[in-house]
C-alpha positions in Angstrom: 68.6 261.6 51.3 70.0 261.0 47.9 72.0 258.1 49.2 68.9 256.6 50.8 67.0 256.7 47.5 69.9 255.2 45.6 70.0 252.4 48.2 66.3 251.7 47.8 66.6 251.6 44.0 69.5 249.2 44.2 67.5 247.0 46.5 64.5 247.1 44.1 66.8 246.3 41.1 68.4 243.4 43.0 65.0 242.0 44.0 63.8 242.2 40.3 67.0 240.6 39.0 66.9 237.8 41.5 63.1 237.3 41.4 63.1 237.2 37.6 66.0 234.8 37.4 63.8 231.8 37.9 63.1 231.2 34.2 60.2 229.1 33.0 61.1 227.2 29.9 59.5 225.0 27.2 61.5 223.5 24.3 60.8 220.8 21.8 63.9 218.5 21.8 62.7 216.1 19.2 59.6 215.7 16.9 58.7 213.6 13.9 55.5 212.1 12.6 55.3 209.5 15.4 57.1 210.8 18.5 58.1 213.9 20.5 60.2 214.9 23.4 60.0 218.1 25.3 62.2 219.8 27.9 60.0 221.8 30.3 60.6 223.6 33.6 58.7 222.0 36.5 56.3 225.0 36.9 54.6 224.2 33.5 52.7 221.0 34.5 49.1 220.2 35.4 48.0 216.6 36.2 44.5 215.2 35.9 42.5 212.0 36.3 39.2 212.1 34.4 36.4 209.7 34.9 35.3 208.1 31.6 31.5 208.3 31.7 30.9 207.5 28.0 32.5 204.1 27.8 30.7 200.7 27.9 32.5 199.6 31.0 32.1 201.9 34.0 34.7 202.8 36.6 37.6 203.7 34.4 39.7 206.9 34.3 42.2 208.4 31.9 45.4 210.1 33.2 46.5 213.4 31.6 49.7 215.4 31.8 49.0 218.9 30.6 52.1 221.0 29.6 52.1 224.8 29.2 53.9 225.8 26.0 55.6 229.1 25.1 52.4 230.4 23.6 50.6 230.0 26.9 48.4 227.1 25.7 48.3 223.5 26.9 49.5 220.4 25.1 48.1 217.2 26.6 49.9 213.8 27.1 47.4 211.0 27.9 47.7 207.5 29.3 46.2 205.2 26.6 45.1 202.3 28.8 42.0 202.4 31.1 42.9 202.9 34.7 40.8 202.4 37.8 40.6 205.2 40.3 43.5 203.9 42.4 45.6 203.3 39.3 45.1 206.8 38.1 45.9 208.2 41.5 49.2 206.1 41.5 50.1 207.5 38.1 49.5 211.0 39.4 51.7 210.5 42.5 54.5 209.0 40.4 54.6 211.8 37.9 54.4 214.4 40.7 57.4 212.8 42.3 59.4 213.2 39.1 58.3 216.8 38.6 58.9 217.9 42.2 62.3 216.1 42.2 63.8 218.4 39.5 63.7 221.8 37.8 64.2 220.5 34.2 61.6 217.9 33.2 61.8 215.8 30.1 58.6 214.2 28.8 58.2 211.8 25.9 55.1 210.9 23.9 53.9 209.1 20.8 52.3 211.3 18.1 53.2 214.4 16.2 53.2 217.6 18.4 52.3 219.6 15.3 48.9 217.9 14.9 45.9 219.6 16.3 43.1 217.1 16.1 41.3 217.6 19.4 38.9 220.2 20.8 40.7 223.5 21.3 37.8 224.8 23.5 39.0 222.8 26.5 40.7 224.6 29.4 42.9 223.2 32.2 43.9 224.7 35.5 47.6 225.2 36.1 48.7 225.9 39.7 49.7 229.5 40.0 48.8 230.3 36.4 45.0 229.9 36.3 42.9 228.5 33.5 44.8 227.8 30.2 43.2 226.9 26.9 44.2 223.8 25.0 46.2 224.2 21.8 44.5 221.0 20.4 47.7 219.0 20.5 47.8 215.6 22.2 50.3 212.8 22.5 50.2 209.3 24.1 52.2 209.6 27.3 55.4 207.3 27.3 57.8 208.6 30.0 58.8 211.5 32.2 62.2 212.2 33.7 64.1 215.0 35.5 67.7 216.2 35.4 68.5 214.2 38.5 68.0 210.9 36.7 64.6 210.0 38.2 62.6 208.5 35.3 59.1 207.1 35.2 57.8 204.9 32.3 54.1 205.0 31.8 53.8 201.3 31.6 56.9 200.0 33.4 57.0 202.5 36.3 60.2 203.4 38.0 61.6 199.9 37.5 61.6 200.0 33.7 65.2 200.0 32.4 66.2 201.7 30.3 63.7 204.4 31.0 62.2 205.2 28.7 62.6 202.4 26.2 63.4 203.0 22.6 62.9 205.0 20.5 63.4 207.8 23.0 66.9 209.0 23.8 65.6 211.0 26.8 67.7 209.0 29.3 71.0 209.9 27.6 70.0 213.6 27.5 69.2 213.5 31.2 72.7 212.0 32.0 74.4 214.7 30.0 73.0 217.6 32.2 74.9 218.7 35.2 73.5 217.8 38.6 
């Protein structure tokens, strides 16, 4: 009987250690007044296409990449140009491809990640995590890459080389990680 209980406890301990080994991470790699790069695990992303109803021209969308930070709030990267519905959908599929293709995701944006100029009352839905409040930080989306070298530039797509273009050293960091 004692051996049976010990075996069960060892099984539970093994399950907890293995199950908890999948670490979710968020790290600021670079930040200054005009640009930022983050290293984030692939489970910390939410993508969104929002219809712009308050602009003069109708039929445009804005593409958002929401990133869950270590404080359980969301930082938003946004596509600065107006996109039609198909264009926004294409952006979403391309970014999903990068995120699903790796475990460690690198995202670059223009702006200061310390600034909080936007409405903090916004909430975003993160798959498996529920509704997460905005932290008020937003950056202009430039590029996203994974540890396997797949890189998507917001304006040049997968064909842009180098991806991303200056001033972001994200590509060199990606190449330095083991595959």
